[in-house]
C-alpha beads as a LAMMPS data file, in Angstrom:
LAMMPS data file: protein, C-alpha beads

122 atoms
121 bonds

1 atom types
1 bond types

-500.0 500.0 xlo xhi
-500.0 500.0 ylo yhi
-500.0 500.0 zlo zhi

Masses

1 110.0

Atoms # bond

1 1 1 -10.894 -18.538 -51.203
2 1 1 -8.514 -15.588 -51.093
3 1 1 -9.068 -11.864 -50.716
4 1 1 -12.065 -10.384 -48.885
5 1 1 -13.865 -13.676 -48.346
6 1 1 -10.963 -15.211 -46.431
7 1 1 -10.391 -12.096 -44.374
8 1 1 -14.062 -11.799 -43.543
9 1 1 -14.221 -15.492 -42.602
10 1 1 -11.296 -15.071 -40.237
11 1 1 -12.928 -12.095 -38.574
12 1 1 -16.205 -13.940 -38.129
13 1 1 -14.452 -16.927 -36.602
14 1 1 -12.727 -14.619 -34.159
15 1 1 -16.028 -13.065 -33.171
16 1 1 -17.527 -16.495 -32.561
17 1 1 -14.595 -17.507 -30.348
18 1 1 -14.927 -14.329 -28.320
19 1 1 -18.697 -14.830 -28.052
20 1 1 -18.273 -18.442 -26.913
21 1 1 -15.673 -17.383 -24.352
22 1 1 -18.164 -14.861 -22.994
23 1 1 -20.879 -17.484 -22.792
24 1 1 -18.689 -20.191 -21.254
25 1 1 -16.717 -18.127 -18.760
26 1 1 -19.012 -15.184 -18.054
27 1 1 -16.552 -12.609 -19.389
28 1 1 -18.140 -9.182 -19.779
29 1 1 -17.764 -7.325 -23.073
30 1 1 -15.058 -4.679 -23.157
31 1 1 -17.710 -1.973 -23.623
32 1 1 -18.880 -2.624 -20.070
33 1 1 -15.463 -2.794 -18.456
34 1 1 -15.190 -0.454 -15.499
35 1 1 -11.654 0.066 -14.189
36 1 1 -11.296 0.040 -10.442
37 1 1 -10.265 3.299 -8.880
38 1 1 -7.359 3.675 -6.492
39 1 1 -9.707 4.189 -3.550
40 1 1 -10.978 0.630 -3.973
41 1 1 -7.446 -0.744 -3.541
42 1 1 -6.304 1.305 -0.572
43 1 1 -5.831 -0.537 2.671
44 1 1 -7.100 0.874 5.931
45 1 1 -4.004 -0.522 7.643
46 1 1 -1.590 2.377 8.306
47 1 1 1.332 -0.064 8.084
48 1 1 0.381 -1.292 4.597
49 1 1 3.254 -0.698 2.177
50 1 1 5.453 1.073 4.730
51 1 1 8.914 -0.364 5.253
52 1 1 10.597 -0.290 8.644
53 1 1 13.129 2.204 7.306
54 1 1 10.398 4.567 6.038
55 1 1 8.557 4.243 9.337
56 1 1 11.680 5.018 11.352
57 1 1 12.564 8.004 9.147
58 1 1 9.070 9.459 9.632
59 1 1 9.279 8.981 13.402
60 1 1 12.699 10.653 13.551
61 1 1 11.396 13.506 11.390
62 1 1 8.398 13.942 13.662
63 1 1 9.882 13.406 17.141
64 1 1 13.661 13.520 16.697
65 1 1 16.016 11.022 18.296
66 1 1 15.600 12.483 21.786
67 1 1 11.807 12.370 21.446
68 1 1 11.963 8.736 20.382
69 1 1 14.261 7.914 23.298
70 1 1 11.765 9.548 25.708
71 1 1 8.803 7.642 24.264
72 1 1 10.549 4.278 23.853
73 1 1 13.397 3.320 26.179
74 1 1 15.824 1.753 23.713
75 1 1 19.571 2.438 23.774
76 1 1 19.811 2.656 19.982
77 1 1 17.634 5.821 20.194
78 1 1 19.584 7.482 23.009
79 1 1 23.208 6.351 22.628
80 1 1 24.781 7.480 19.321
81 1 1 21.547 6.971 17.327
82 1 1 21.510 6.252 13.600
83 1 1 19.013 4.808 11.169
84 1 1 21.326 1.910 10.291
85 1 1 21.992 0.781 13.868
86 1 1 18.339 1.232 14.850
87 1 1 17.136 -0.821 11.891
88 1 1 19.590 -3.598 12.748
89 1 1 18.372 -3.671 16.353
90 1 1 14.665 -3.435 15.507
91 1 1 14.867 -6.241 12.933
92 1 1 16.373 -8.542 15.559
93 1 1 14.190 -7.508 18.498
94 1 1 10.462 -8.166 18.021
95 1 1 9.278 -6.435 21.227
96 1 1 11.132 -3.227 20.344
97 1 1 9.876 -3.295 16.760
98 1 1 6.306 -3.702 18.049
99 1 1 6.694 -0.614 20.271
100 1 1 8.064 1.424 17.359
101 1 1 5.259 0.264 15.047
102 1 1 2.651 1.118 17.715
103 1 1 4.129 4.602 18.106
104 1 1 4.000 5.058 14.326
105 1 1 0.351 3.980 14.201
106 1 1 -0.484 6.420 17.019
107 1 1 1.307 9.207 15.139
108 1 1 -0.566 8.462 11.890
109 1 1 -3.947 8.249 13.650
110 1 1 -3.309 11.501 15.517
111 1 1 -2.360 13.233 12.260
112 1 1 -5.551 11.904 10.643
113 1 1 -7.718 13.103 13.529
114 1 1 -6.121 16.574 13.362
115 1 1 -6.766 16.891 9.618
116 1 1 -10.367 17.961 8.805
117 1 1 -10.013 16.689 5.232
118 1 1 -9.262 13.171 6.444
119 1 1 -11.996 13.301 9.101
120 1 1 -14.642 14.024 6.511
121 1 1 -14.880 17.753 7.237
122 1 1 -16.546 17.440 10.651

Bonds

1 1 1 2
2 1 2 3
3 1 3 4
4 1 4 5
5 1 5 6
6 1 6 7
7 1 7 8
8 1 8 9
9 1 9 10
10 1 10 11
11 1 11 12
12 1 12 13
13 1 13 14
14 1 14 15
15 1 15 16
16 1 16 17
17 1 17 18
18 1 18 19
19 1 19 20
20 1 20 21
21 1 21 22
22 1 22 23
23 1 23 24
24 1 24 25
25 1 25 26
26 1 26 27
27 1 27 28
28 1 28 29
29 1 29 30
30 1 30 31
31 1 31 32
32 1 32 33
33 1 33 34
34 1 34 35
35 1 35 36
36 1 36 37
37 1 37 38
38 1 38 39
39 1 39 40
40 1 40 41
41 1 41 42
42 1 42 43
43 1 43 44
44 1 44 45
45 1 45 46
46 1 46 47
47 1 47 48
48 1 48 49
49 1 49 50
50 1 50 51
51 1 51 52
52 1 52 53
53 1 53 54
54 1 54 55
55 1 55 56
56 1 56 57
57 1 57 58
58 1 58 59
59 1 59 60
60 1 60 61
61 1 61 62
62 1 62 63
63 1 63 64
64 1 64 65
65 1 65 66
66 1 66 67
67 1 67 68
68 1 68 69
69 1 69 70
70 1 70 71
71 1 71 72
72 1 72 73
73 1 73 74
74 1 74 75
75 1 75 76
76 1 76 77
77 1 77 78
78 1 78 79
79 1 79 80
80 1 80 81
81 1 81 82
82 1 82 83
83 1 83 84
84 1 84 85
85 1 85 86
86 1 86 87
87 1 87 88
88 1 88 89
89 1 89 90
90 1 90 91
91 1 91 92
92 1 92 93
93 1 93 94
94 1 94 95
95 1 95 96
96 1 96 97
97 1 97 98
98 1 98 99
99 1 99 100
100 1 100 101
101 1 101 102
102 1 102 103
103 1 103 104
104 1 104 105
105 1 105 106
106 1 106 107
107 1 107 108
108 1 108 109
109 1 109 110
110 1 110 111
111 1 111 112
112 1 112 113
113 1 113 114
114 1 114 115
115 1 115 116
116 1 116 117
117 1 117 118
118 1 118 119
119 1 119 120
120 1 120 121
121 1 121 122
């Protein structure tokens, strides 16, 4: 059969396949789909999604090279400091990287505790 009958038959078959997929696999209808918000995907880990370079740039912006050298005794912060040389050293030296990451976490937590919007307005 051609024309409306064939088109209608194809549409019905499609509906049956979708209905059977829902029954077999528990798929919810599109009408009930609720997109997840960004707050459901955010990690509570302050290091999540932050590269070492971003972390180091934020620390330098906040404390400066001399402030970093005072807080963490590493020559790459006190002797001719640069982002490139510091990154090279930190990527090869796990203990130094850990100290830098800990300082970053402390800085982020302190900023969060100072901000009444992030504290929940207390």
